[in-house]
N, C-alpha and C positions, 0 to 999 in steps of 0.2 A: 505494499502500499502503502503512496505519496504522504511522507510525513515533512513538516518541518523541525529537526534536529539541531541539538547545542556541540558546537563545537571548540576549540581554542581561536579558529576561524571569527567565529561569532554563528550566529543564527545559516545555517543551509536546508535547501530539498535533496531528498534525499529517496530513496524507495525503502523501505525500510519490511519486517517481517512483521503479517498484520495478527490484530493484538487479541490473544485471549483468554477467556472465561474463569475465571476459579471460582468457585465450586455458589460461592454468595455476591456472584460478579452480575454485569449486565455487559454483553455487548452494544454499543450502540454505533448505527449509522451516522459521522457526523454529519449536521445539516448545518447548524452556524458555530463558529467560537469566537468567544467573547476574551479580550487582553487583558491582564494587570500585569499591573504591577513588576511582579518576582519570575514574571516571562523576561523579562528585560533579563534577568543575572543568569535563568536558566539557559537562556542562549548564548551565554561563554560559556558553555557546561560546566555551571557550579551546580555541584550537585546539593547543597543545600536549598535549592533555590526549588526541589522538588522531581530536576531530572539531568540523571549523573550524560555525560557525553556519549552521544551520538546514540541518544533517546525521543523521540515524540515529545518536544515543549508542550508549558501549556497548563492551563486550572479549569475552570470552566468550557460551556458546550451544551448545546440540544443537539436531537437529535431520536432517531426512528427506531427502535430495539430490534433488533436481530435473530440475539442467541440470550439464556439467558441460563445463568449455572444450577447444577441443583437445590440447592437449599434456597432460591429464589421463590417466594411465594406473593408477593406485590405489585409483578412486573411479567408481561409477556410480550413472547413478540409481537411488532406492530403498534407497539407502546411510545406516543412521544414524550421525550424525558430532556427536562433539564439539570443537568450535573456539574456539580463544585466537584474536580478529580484531577488527579496531574493527566498527561501525554494525549492533551484537546487538539494538538495543532496537528492536524492527522485525518485518512476519512475515515476512521473509525476507530474508538477509542475504548477503554472497557472504564467503571464506576460501581465501585458498593454496593448495595440494593441500595443504605443505610446513604449513601453519599446524592440518588439522586432524586428527583419532584416530578411528577408530574406536570404536562404542559398544557395549562386550563384550553378548556373548549374558547376556541375564535381567539387565541394567541398565539403570532408565527412562533417557527423557529428563531429569527433572528434577536426579537424583542424577547423572546426565554431567555436565551445563551445570557442576555445579561442582568439574569436577575440573580442566580443560587447562591454565589458569594455574595453580595453586598447582601442581598438577607440572612446569609447564619450569619458573617461577622457580624452585622451591625447588630440583630436583634441579641446576638450573644454579650456583644462591647455593653450596648446601652440598657437593656434587661436585666438581663444575668450577671455577668461581671462588674456592670454600670449601676444595677439596682436604682435604675431609673424609677420616680414615684411620679402620680399626677401630680399639675401644681409647678414641679422643678424647671428650672434654664435649663436648655442643653446649650450645647458651642458642638458642630463640626469643622476639625481641622482638616484643611484642607477640602472642600465639600465639594467645589465641580466636577471630581470624580465621579465616576459613576459609584462608586460605594458610599465616595457624600455622599452622592444625592439620593440617592436610598436612605443614609443613615437620616436626612434631614424629615423625608419622609413620614418614616416608622418611629421618630422620635415624636410628630406629632399627630401621629396613631395611637401611641400610647402614652400619651395624652401631657405633653408639656404644653408646660402656659407657655412659656417664650423660645426661639429657638434661633441660635446666629450661627451663624455659617461665613469660611473666610474662602477666600481665592485670592489669587496677587494680578490674576489677568481683569482688569475695566470693565470686559464686557462680559465676560462668565462669570465675575460678580454679580452682574444689576443681572444673571438671569435668576439667582439661588431663589427669587422670593416665589417665583416660579415653582416650585418645588417644597415650599412649606417655611422656608426662615422668612423671619421676621427683622434683622439687620445686620446686615454683610458689610464683612468690614478688611481688610487691605493690613496683612502681617508684614508690608516692607515698611506699615506708619511706624515709626517706634511707641507712639500713641495710640496703638492699637487699646492695650490693657483698659484705657481710660477711657473709651468711650465704648467699653464692653460694661465697664462699670458706671461708668454713668445712665447707660440703658438699661442696668436690673437695682439702680436704686442705692447705687454706692456694696449694696452686698456679693457681686462676684455671679458667677456662672457655678451650680452644682452640679453638672456634669459635661467631662469633657471628652470626645471622640478623640486622640491624639494621631492625624495621618501624617505629621511634618518632625515632628520631637526635634534634634539636632538643637540652635542657638537659642529656638522659640521657648524653648520647656520653663525658663525663668520668669519670663511674658507670662506666657498660662497662668504658672501658679500667680503671677500679679493679677489674673482676672476671674480666678477663680475663689469662689465663696468657702468663708468656714467650713469645716470635715465637708469639704470635695472632691472628687472624688476624677480622677483623670485613668483615662483608659488609652494606653502607645499601643495603637493598631502597625501604625506601621514610622520609618522613617528615613522620609520622602527631604528633606530637609538637614537629615546628615545622622550619622553614628554617634556620635560623643558631643560634645557640652560640655561650658560649665553649668553647676547644679545649686541652686539658691538652699542648699540643707538650711537655714532659721527659716528663711521663707514658709518652705518646707512643714517645718515644724509647728511654725508659732500658727496656720494654717488647720495646720492638725489635719496635711490633704493624704488622700489615698491615691497613689501613685502604683495601676497594676498594668503591668506589659504582659499580654497573648499575642500571640502564635497558632496557626494550626499545624506547621509545621513538626512539633512537639505532642502533638495530641494523639489519642489512638484511636482507631477505628471505633470502639466502645462508646467513649467522648462525643465523637462528629458526628453521630447515628444520634445521639440526646439533644447534639445542639439544634440539630433538624430538626427534632419532633417540637421539640419547643418552639421554634420558630414556629414552626406550622401550627401548632398548637394558639397562638397570636394572632399572627399575620395570613395565615391562608384564605379564610373570607376578600382580607381587601385584595391580595394577589387574584384571587377570581375574577373580585369587581374590575378587577384596572385602577386599581387608586395609589399602587406603588410603580410609578411605571419610569424610566431611562431612556430617555433620548443617546440616538446613535448618531456619532458624530464622523463615522462615514467607516466605508465596508472596501475591502479590499477580496480579492482573489488568495488561497494558499500557496500562489506559485509567486505573489507578492509578499509571502509572509517578511521577508524583511524591510521592507516598505513601508509595512502597518507597525517595523516594531521603530522604523526610526521614526512612524510619525506621533507613536505613544514617546520616544524618548525625545522628540521635541519640545510636549509637553502646553502644546496649544490645540488640544482637545477639548470639548466638553462632552460626558458623557461616555459613551462605550465605541473605542473601537470596535469591528467584528472582524471577519473573516468567511467568506464561504467557498469551502474544498469542489 
């Protein structure tokens, strides 16, 4: 099968052996592939991002089930599914049954491919780890990404009183209110924490989903309320930075790091089930949506990755096998 694989030279298109499903897995004919930041690291053959050199990269896709393992009971050949699973940059991919969701009636493959990682990641970050309570204030750092746009909508659906999104691009920041943000701020402005404090009557944000990290971390704590929570799900602004330990202690902030890379399949299945219990009716009703920025054929995977690396997109980048 055709696939985009990681190598020391970067992403390359090759013919590789077709994946085979294990007893708990589905084999899926891939119809749409959604790009994520971790895919850029995997394209360099970095196994810590989910794909050893020579293996298909990618983590999110939709398609049609063509075969199921012996232990799979909730899916059958012919079902349309969206999956959060490694190896999506290919004509066929496998997924554990607990990493797959049925595509709701009326939803196309492209839109379906934009949803599974964002739904699972942001429900886990906001509700399970972040302990969001109705009436609280939420901030989503890096809100113009596909995952961030889902975060704004999930926060609103789960009862947040005031939702803030950040973006360093003027045009993308202007669109955040379409997806649930009451306030959009530019983290390039040194005074952005003061803007957040003013908007929250001086109290600060109860819960932040932080996809930036790096040098913004102490500013994020400045904008955080007493006993606030910061859930770190990404490091787009940098892996290391100075950290104001005294500010962290004075505000008694919970600073929590999460990643799917060290979770067991049992933990991932549990995350999906909890998300589905809270959000599935909204997904089926079309209340959570992600705009598609641009679509590429799989043969142009290198160009698709370059488009993501340029950080000029709003929403999701899609590839079609």
